ChimeraX commands (.cxc) that place a marker at each C-alpha (Angstrom):
marker #1 position -23.94,-32.34,-6.28 radius 0.5
marker #1 position -26.31,-30.10,-4.40 radius 0.5
marker #1 position -26.57,-26.41,-5.10 radius 0.5
marker #1 position -25.48,-25.55,-1.56 radius 0.5
marker #1 position -22.14,-27.33,-1.99 radius 0.5
marker #1 position -21.67,-25.71,-5.38 radius 0.5
marker #1 position -22.34,-22.25,-3.93 radius 0.5
marker #1 position -19.95,-22.98,-1.07 radius 0.5
marker #1 position -17.16,-24.08,-3.42 radius 0.5
marker #1 position -17.67,-21.15,-5.80 radius 0.5
marker #1 position -17.74,-18.58,-3.00 radius 0.5
marker #1 position -14.54,-20.01,-1.52 radius 0.5
marker #1 position -12.85,-20.00,-4.91 radius 0.5
marker #1 position -14.01,-16.43,-5.54 radius 0.5
marker #1 position -12.58,-15.35,-2.19 radius 0.5
marker #1 position -9.23,-16.94,-2.93 radius 0.5
marker #1 position -9.02,-15.32,-6.37 radius 0.5
marker #1 position -10.13,-11.94,-4.97 radius 0.5
marker #1 position -7.47,-12.01,-2.24 radius 0.5
marker #1 position -4.84,-13.20,-4.74 radius 0.5
marker #1 position -5.54,-10.14,-6.91 radius 0.5
marker #1 position -4.98,-7.80,-3.95 radius 0.5
marker #1 position -1.78,-9.61,-2.97 radius 0.5
marker #1 position -0.47,-9.12,-6.51 radius 0.5
marker #1 position -1.45,-5.44,-6.42 radius 0.5
marker #1 position 0.67,-4.89,-3.31 radius 0.5
marker #1 position 3.75,-5.99,-5.24 radius 0.5
marker #1 position 2.92,-4.06,-8.42 radius 0.5
marker #1 position 1.90,-0.66,-7.04 radius 0.5
marker #1 position 4.62,1.66,-5.67 radius 0.5
marker #1 position 4.62,2.29,-1.94 radius 0.5
marker #1 position 6.31,5.68,-1.75 radius 0.5
marker #1 position 6.03,8.76,-3.92 radius 0.5
marker #1 position 9.27,9.84,-5.54 radius 0.5
marker #1 position 8.31,13.49,-5.83 radius 0.5
marker #1 position 10.40,14.53,-2.80 radius 0.5
marker #1 position 13.74,13.72,-4.43 radius 0.5
marker #1 position 15.18,17.22,-3.86 radius 0.5
marker #1 position 14.91,18.68,-0.37 radius 0.5
marker #1 position 16.43,22.15,0.03 radius 0.5
marker #1 position 18.83,22.65,2.93 radius 0.5
marker #1 position 17.21,24.50,5.86 radius 0.5
marker #1 position 18.58,28.01,6.32 radius 0.5
marker #1 position 17.49,29.24,9.72 radius 0.5
marker #1 position 17.36,27.70,13.18 radius 0.5
marker #1 position 13.55,27.34,13.06 radius 0.5
marker #1 position 13.72,25.57,9.68 radius 0.5
marker #1 position 16.38,23.19,11.00 radius 0.5
marker #1 position 14.18,22.26,13.96 radius 0.5
marker #1 position 11.13,21.85,11.72 radius 0.5
marker #1 position 13.09,19.70,9.30 radius 0.5
marker #1 position 14.40,17.47,12.08 radius 0.5
marker #1 position 10.89,16.99,13.50 radius 0.5
marker #1 position 9.50,16.02,10.08 radius 0.5
marker #1 position 12.21,13.47,9.33 radius 0.5
marker #1 position 12.26,11.38,12.47 radius 0.5
marker link #1:1,2 radius 0.2
marker link #1:2,3 radius 0.2
marker link #1:3,4 radius 0.2
marker link #1:4,5 radius 0.2
marker link #1:5,6 radius 0.2
marker link #1:6,7 radius 0.2
marker link #1:7,8 radius 0.2
marker link #1:8,9 radius 0.2
marker link #1:9,10 radius 0.2
marker link #1:10,11 radius 0.2
marker link #1:11,12 radius 0.2
marker link #1:12,13 radius 0.2
marker link #1:13,14 radius 0.2
marker link #1:14,15 radius 0.2
marker link #1:15,16 radius 0.2
marker link #1:16,17 radius 0.2
marker link #1:17,18 radius 0.2
marker link #1:18,19 radius 0.2
marker link #1:19,20 radius 0.2
marker link #1:20,21 radius 0.2
marker link #1:21,22 radius 0.2
marker link #1:22,23 radius 0.2
marker link #1:23,24 radius 0.2
marker link #1:24,25 radius 0.2
marker link #1:25,26 radius 0.2
marker link #1:26,27 radius 0.2
marker link #1:27,28 radius 0.2
marker link #1:28,29 radius 0.2
marker link #1:29,30 radius 0.2
marker link #1:30,31 radius 0.2
marker link #1:31,32 radius 0.2
marker link #1:32,33 radius 0.2
marker link #1:33,34 radius 0.2
marker link #1:34,35 radius 0.2
marker link #1:35,36 radius 0.2
marker link #1:36,37 radius 0.2
marker link #1:37,38 radius 0.2
marker link #1:38,39 radius 0.2
marker link #1:39,40 radius 0.2
marker link #1:40,41 radius 0.2
marker link #1:41,42 radius 0.2
marker link #1:42,43 radius 0.2
marker link #1:43,44 radius 0.2
marker link #1:44,45 radius 0.2
marker link #1:45,46 radius 0.2
marker link #1:46,47 radius 0.2
marker link #1:47,48 radius 0.2
marker link #1:48,49 radius 0.2
marker link #1:49,50 radius 0.2
marker link #1:50,51 radius 0.2
marker link #1:51,52 radius 0.2
marker link #1:52,53 radius 0.2
marker link #1:53,54 radius 0.2
marker link #1:54,55 radius 0.2
marker link #1:55,56 radius 0.2
view
């Protein structure tokens, strides 16, 4: 087997393994922070408008 074919096979295999690692990371890592669990109720008219614009 020539070295060119071996390099081609190894680079393809490395690319597949590299992309497989990133696909697994998308399932393992959380997407959204859970720090915003408690949101205080807006008190004034301006806060109500601001809150409604943030949470579209």
